[in-house]
C-alpha positions as CSV (number, residue, x, y, z in Angstrom):
1,M,55.1,1.6,-89.4
2,V,54.9,-2.2,-89.7
3,S,54.4,-3.2,-93.3
4,A,51.5,-5.4,-94.4
5,T,54.0,-8.0,-95.5
6,T,55.5,-8.1,-92.0
7,D,52.0,-8.4,-90.5
8,T,51.1,-11.4,-92.6
9,E,54.5,-13.0,-92.1
10,Q,54.1,-12.7,-88.4
11,A,50.5,-13.9,-88.5
12,V,51.5,-17.1,-90.3
13,A,54.5,-17.5,-88.0
14,T,52.0,-17.4,-85.1
15,I,50.0,-20.2,-86.7
16,F,53.1,-22.3,-87.1
17,N,54.4,-21.7,-83.6
18,S,51.0,-22.3,-82.1
19,A,50.9,-25.8,-83.6
20,I,54.1,-26.6,-81.7
21,A,52.9,-24.9,-78.6
22,A,49.7,-27.1,-78.6
23,A,51.9,-30.2,-78.4
24,A,54.1,-28.6,-75.8
25,I,51.0,-27.9,-73.5
26,G,50.0,-31.6,-73.7
27,A,53.5,-32.9,-73.2
28,S,54.4,-30.5,-70.4
29,W,51.3,-31.5,-68.5
30,E,52.0,-35.2,-68.8
31,L,55.7,-34.6,-67.7
32,G,54.5,-32.7,-64.6
33,F,55.9,-29.3,-65.6
34,L,52.6,-27.5,-65.6
35,D,51.5,-28.8,-62.2
36,E,54.9,-28.0,-60.6
37,L,54.7,-24.5,-62.0
38,R,51.3,-23.9,-60.6
39,D,52.2,-25.4,-57.2
40,K,55.6,-23.7,-56.8
41,K,55.0,-20.5,-58.8
42,E,58.4,-20.8,-60.5
43,V,60.4,-23.6,-61.9
44,D,64.1,-23.9,-63.0
45,A,63.7,-25.6,-66.3
46,V,67.3,-26.9,-66.4
47,E,67.0,-28.4,-62.9
48,F,63.5,-29.8,-63.8
49,A,64.9,-31.6,-66.9
50,A,67.8,-33.0,-64.9
51,R,65.6,-34.2,-62.1
52,K,63.1,-35.9,-64.5
53,N,65.9,-37.3,-66.7
54,L,64.7,-35.2,-69.7
55,D,66.8,-33.9,-72.6
56,R,67.9,-30.4,-71.5
57,S,67.8,-28.7,-74.9
58,S,64.4,-30.2,-75.8
59,M,63.0,-29.1,-72.5
60,Q,64.2,-25.6,-73.1
61,G,62.5,-25.7,-76.5
62,V,59.2,-26.7,-74.9
63,V,59.5,-23.8,-72.5
64,T,60.2,-21.5,-75.4
65,A,57.1,-22.7,-77.2
66,L,55.0,-22.1,-74.1
67,A,56.5,-18.6,-73.7
68,I,55.8,-17.7,-77.3
69,V,52.1,-18.2,-76.7
70,D,52.2,-16.5,-73.3
71,V,51.5,-19.6,-71.2
72,V,54.8,-19.0,-69.3
73,K,57.3,-16.2,-69.0
74,R,61.1,-16.3,-68.3
75,V,62.4,-14.3,-65.4
76,Q,66.2,-14.6,-65.4
77,D,66.8,-18.4,-65.1
78,K,63.3,-19.2,-63.8
79,V,60.0,-19.9,-65.5
80,V,56.9,-18.3,-64.1
81,A,53.3,-18.2,-65.0
82,G,52.3,-16.3,-68.2
83,R,49.0,-14.5,-68.9
84,L,47.4,-17.7,-70.3
85,L,48.7,-20.3,-67.8
86,E,45.4,-20.9,-65.9
87,E,43.3,-21.2,-69.1
88,A,45.9,-23.4,-70.7
89,Y,45.9,-25.6,-67.6
90,R,42.1,-25.8,-67.5
91,T,42.2,-27.1,-71.1
92,K,45.4,-29.0,-70.9
93,S,43.8,-32.4,-71.6
94,L,42.2,-31.1,-74.8
95,F,45.6,-30.3,-76.1
96,H,46.8,-33.7,-75.0
97,W,43.9,-35.4,-76.7
98,L,44.6,-33.5,-79.9
99,T,48.3,-33.6,-80.2
100,L,49.3,-36.8,-78.3
101,G,46.3,-39.0,-78.4
102,S,45.2,-38.1,-81.9
103,G,48.5,-36.8,-83.2
104,E,49.0,-39.6,-85.7
105,L,45.6,-39.1,-87.2
106,F,46.1,-35.4,-87.9
107,A,49.7,-36.0,-89.1
108,R,48.3,-38.3,-91.8
109,M,45.5,-35.9,-92.8
110,Q,46.6,-36.0,-96.5
111,Y,46.2,-39.8,-96.4
112,V,42.9,-40.3,-94.6
113,L,41.2,-37.7,-96.7
114,R,41.7,-39.8,-99.9
115,N,38.6,-42.0,-100.4
116,E,40.7,-44.8,-101.8
117,N,42.4,-45.1,-98.5
118,R,39.3,-45.1,-96.3
119,T,38.8,-48.8,-95.9
120,G,39.7,-51.2,-93.1
121,A,41.9,-49.8,-90.3
122,F,42.9,-46.6,-92.2
123,Y,43.9,-44.5,-89.2
124,R,45.6,-44.9,-85.8
125,R,45.4,-43.1,-82.5
126,D,47.0,-43.8,-79.2
127,P,44.4,-45.4,-76.9
128,V,46.4,-45.0,-73.7
129,A,47.0,-41.3,-74.4
130,I,43.4,-40.9,-75.3
131,A,42.4,-42.5,-72.0
132,Y,44.9,-40.3,-70.1
133,A,43.4,-37.2,-71.6
134,C,39.8,-38.2,-71.2
135,R,40.3,-38.9,-67.5
136,D,41.1,-35.2,-67.0
137,I,38.4,-34.1,-69.6
138,N,35.8,-35.9,-67.5
139,C,37.1,-34.4,-64.3
140,Q,37.3,-30.8,-65.7
141,H,34.2,-30.7,-67.8
142,F,31.7,-33.6,-67.2
143,D,32.1,-34.3,-63.5
144,P,30.0,-31.4,-62.1
145,A,27.0,-32.4,-64.3
146,F,27.7,-36.1,-63.6
147,W,27.6,-35.8,-59.9
148,T,24.6,-33.6,-60.0
149,A,22.9,-36.4,-62.0
150,M,24.0,-39.0,-59.5
151,D,22.5,-36.9,-56.7
152,R,19.2,-37.1,-58.6
153,L,19.1,-40.9,-58.9
154,G,16.5,-41.4,-56.2
155,F,17.6,-45.0,-55.5
156,E,20.6,-46.8,-54.1
157,F,22.4,-48.7,-56.9
158,H,24.2,-51.9,-56.4
159,Q,26.0,-52.6,-59.7
160,V,27.3,-50.2,-62.4
161,V,28.6,-50.7,-65.8
162,D,30.6,-48.0,-67.6
163,L,30.7,-48.2,-71.4
164,G,33.9,-46.9,-72.9
165,S,35.5,-46.9,-69.5
166,G,38.9,-45.8,-70.6
167,S,41.2,-45.1,-67.6
168,G,38.4,-46.4,-65.3
169,E,38.5,-43.3,-63.1
170,R,34.8,-42.8,-63.2
171,L,34.1,-46.3,-61.9
172,M,36.8,-46.0,-59.2
173,Q,35.3,-42.7,-58.0
174,L,31.8,-44.3,-57.9
175,L,33.0,-47.3,-55.9
176,E,34.9,-45.1,-53.5
177,R,31.8,-43.0,-52.9
178,Y,29.4,-46.1,-52.8
179,P,31.3,-48.8,-50.9
180,G,28.5,-51.3,-51.2
181,A,28.5,-51.3,-55.0
182,T,30.4,-53.3,-57.6
183,G,31.4,-52.3,-61.2
184,I,32.4,-53.4,-64.6
185,G,34.2,-51.3,-67.2
186,I,33.9,-52.2,-70.9
187,D,36.2,-50.7,-73.5
188,L,37.2,-51.6,-77.0
189,A,40.8,-50.5,-76.4
190,G,42.6,-53.4,-74.7
191,P,45.7,-51.3,-73.7
192,A,43.4,-48.9,-71.8
193,T,41.6,-51.7,-70.0
194,D,44.9,-53.2,-69.0
195,V,46.1,-49.8,-67.5
196,A,42.8,-49.4,-65.7
197,A,42.9,-52.9,-64.2
198,V,46.4,-52.2,-62.8
199,E,45.3,-49.0,-61.3
200,A,42.2,-50.7,-59.8
201,R,44.3,-53.3,-58.1
202,R,46.7,-50.7,-56.9
203,R,43.8,-48.8,-55.2
204,G,42.6,-52.0,-53.5
205,F,39.2,-52.6,-55.3
206,G,39.8,-56.3,-55.5
207,D,36.9,-58.3,-56.9
208,R,34.6,-55.3,-56.7
209,L,35.8,-53.9,-60.0
210,K,36.9,-55.5,-63.2
211,F,37.6,-54.3,-66.8
212,V,36.9,-56.2,-69.9
213,E,37.7,-55.6,-73.6
214,G,34.6,-55.5,-75.6
215,D,32.6,-53.8,-78.3
216,V,29.5,-51.9,-77.0
217,H,27.8,-52.4,-80.4
218,E,27.9,-56.1,-79.9
219,I,27.0,-56.3,-76.3
220,S,24.5,-59.0,-75.2
221,C,23.0,-60.1,-71.9
222,R,25.2,-62.2,-69.7
223,D,22.9,-63.8,-67.1
224,D,25.4,-63.7,-64.3
225,E,27.2,-60.5,-65.0
226,Y,24.6,-58.1,-66.4
227,A,21.2,-59.2,-65.1
228,H,21.4,-57.2,-61.9
229,V,23.1,-54.0,-63.3
230,D,20.9,-51.1,-62.2
231,L,23.1,-48.2,-63.2
232,L,24.6,-47.7,-66.7
233,T,27.1,-44.9,-67.6
234,C,28.7,-43.9,-70.9
235,F,30.9,-40.8,-71.4
236,M,32.7,-39.4,-74.5
237,M,31.9,-42.4,-76.7
238,G,28.2,-42.2,-77.4
239,H,28.9,-40.7,-80.8
240,D,30.3,-44.1,-81.8
241,F,26.7,-45.4,-81.6
242,W,25.8,-43.3,-84.7
243,P,24.6,-42.9,-87.5
244,R,21.0,-42.9,-86.6
245,D,19.8,-46.4,-87.4
246,N,22.9,-47.8,-85.7
247,C,22.3,-45.6,-82.7
248,V,18.7,-46.8,-82.3
249,N,19.8,-50.4,-82.6
250,T,22.5,-49.9,-80.0
251,L,20.2,-48.3,-77.5
252,Q,17.7,-51.1,-78.0
253,R,20.5,-53.6,-77.5
254,L,21.6,-52.0,-74.3
255,R,18.0,-52.0,-73.0
256,K,17.9,-55.8,-73.5
257,A,21.4,-56.5,-72.3
258,F,20.8,-54.8,-69.0
259,P,17.2,-55.7,-68.1
260,S,17.4,-54.4,-64.5
261,V,18.9,-51.0,-65.3
262,R,17.1,-48.1,-63.7
263,R,19.1,-45.1,-64.9
264,F,21.5,-44.6,-67.9
265,L,23.8,-41.5,-67.7
266,L,25.0,-40.7,-71.2
267,G,27.4,-37.8,-71.7
268,D,29.2,-36.6,-74.8
269,A,30.2,-33.6,-76.9
270,T,27.9,-32.8,-79.8
271,R,28.3,-31.4,-83.3
272,I,27.9,-27.6,-83.6
273,L,30.2,-26.6,-86.4
274,L,30.7,-28.9,-89.4
275,D,28.2,-30.1,-92.0
276,D,25.7,-27.4,-91.4
277,P,24.4,-28.6,-88.0
278,Q,20.7,-28.0,-87.8
279,S,20.9,-27.0,-84.1
280,K,20.0,-23.9,-82.1
281,H,23.5,-24.3,-80.6
282,A,25.4,-24.1,-83.9
283,V,28.4,-21.8,-84.1
284,T,30.1,-20.1,-87.1
285,E,33.7,-20.0,-88.2
286,S,34.1,-16.6,-86.5
287,N,33.3,-17.9,-82.9
288,V,34.6,-21.5,-82.7
289,P,35.4,-22.5,-79.1
290,V,38.3,-24.6,-78.0
291,F,38.1,-28.4,-78.8
292,T,35.2,-28.1,-81.3
293,L,37.2,-28.0,-84.5
294,G,39.7,-30.7,-83.4
295,F,36.9,-33.0,-82.1
296,E,34.6,-32.6,-85.2
297,L,37.3,-32.7,-87.9
298,G,39.1,-35.6,-86.2
299,H,35.9,-37.7,-86.1
300,A,35.1,-36.7,-89.7
301,M,38.5,-38.1,-90.7
302,M,37.7,-41.3,-88.8
303,G,34.4,-41.6,-90.6
304,V,32.4,-41.1,-87.4
305,H,29.1,-39.3,-87.6
306,L,28.7,-36.8,-84.7
307,P,25.1,-36.0,-83.7
308,T,23.7,-32.7,-82.6
309,I,21.8,-32.5,-79.3
310,E,18.6,-32.5,-81.3
311,D,19.7,-35.7,-83.1
312,W,20.1,-37.4,-79.7
313,E,16.7,-36.2,-78.5
314,G,15.2,-37.7,-81.6
315,V,16.3,-41.3,-81.0
316,F,15.7,-42.0,-77.3
317,A,12.0,-43.1,-77.5
318,E,12.7,-45.3,-80.5
319,G,15.7,-46.8,-78.7
320,G,13.6,-47.7,-75.7
321,W,14.6,-44.8,-73.3
322,Y,13.0,-41.7,-71.8
323,C,15.0,-38.6,-71.2
324,V,14.3,-37.4,-67.6
325,H,16.7,-34.5,-67.7
326,S,19.5,-32.9,-69.8
327,H,22.5,-31.1,-68.3
328,L,24.2,-28.8,-70.9
329,I,28.0,-28.2,-70.6
330,K,29.3,-25.2,-72.4
331,S,33.0,-25.5,-71.3
332,L,33.7,-28.3,-73.7
333,S,32.5,-27.3,-77.1
334,L,28.8,-28.0,-76.5
335,S,28.4,-31.2,-74.4
336,V,25.5,-32.7,-72.5
337,V,24.7,-35.3,-69.9
338,F,21.4,-37.1,-70.5
339,E,19.6,-38.8,-67.6
340,L,17.7,-41.7,-69.2
341,E,15.3,-44.2,-67.9
342,P,14.0,-47.3,-69.7
343,L,10.6,-47.1,-71.2
C-alpha cells in the first residue's frame, strides 16, 4: 500500500515537475523539436541537439521534462509521441506565452504583488516572444471565427488597420487573400513591429503594408492615412481598452479616427474566473480550462482589468458601435470575436 505521505510527496513533485515541463513545451516548440517529432514520428534527441547546435545535456533534460508529463516517450535511443503530444501541441503557444513571453512577470510575482512597487514600469515581459506566441494563438483559436466573420463582410474592403498587430501575420494573410487591399499595423511594442516589418519585406508586400509603433489609446485621425480605412481589426489586446470609462472613450476615439470604417472585428479572451465574474460563462476552481488562470492572474498582476463578455456587450452602444454578431470561442478559455458596425 502506498502511504498517504508518499501520495502527497508525489503530488507536490508533480506540481514542481509540471512547472518545468510547461517551459519545456514552449521552448521545444520554438526550437522545432515538437514539429519534427510530429512530422517524423520519432527523433533522436542527441542528433537533434547536435544538428541545431544545442547543449546536449540540457536538451536531454527538456526531453525528460516532456516525458514526465507524458508529452513524449523514450523508446531506446529515440523519442516518440506520448499520450498528450497532440493536445500539448495544440496548446503549445499558450505555454510559450506563459513561460517565455510572460516568464519574467510570473518570476517576480512576490515583487509585483506589493502595492508599494506597483508604480511606473513595475513589470516586464518579452514583446517579441509574446508576438511569436500570439501568432500561433490566433491561428489555432481565433482564425476560424475570424475568417467566418470576414466571409460575412458583405463588401469589398480596400484598406485595413490592425490594432495590436504583433507579428503582423493577420495583416499579411489578409493582403495575400485580398491582393487589391493595403494595410497598416499599429502596436505599442517597437521590437514586435520591427520584426513584423522585416517579415513583410521578406514576403514581398512592398508599400502595400507598413507597421508603426503607436498607442491605440492615443490614436487620432490622420487625413492621408486613416481617412479611407474601411476595415478595422483588433485581436488579443482589446482588454487593454479597459476599465469601462477608458474603454468607452477608446471606442469613441476609434470611431472618430477612422471615419470611413464599415466593420470592426474585435477578438479577445474574457474573464471567467477571478474577481467573481458576473457572467453566465463563469467557471469555478474545480473546472478551470487551460490558459484561463495564467491569462487572468497575469493581467491582474499587470494591473489590467479584464472584462467579461457581458461587460463588452454593455459598452458598444455608448462607444459608438453596434454589435452585428458574436462568435464564441471555447478552445481558448472563453474568447469571442465581435462583428461591430459604426452607429
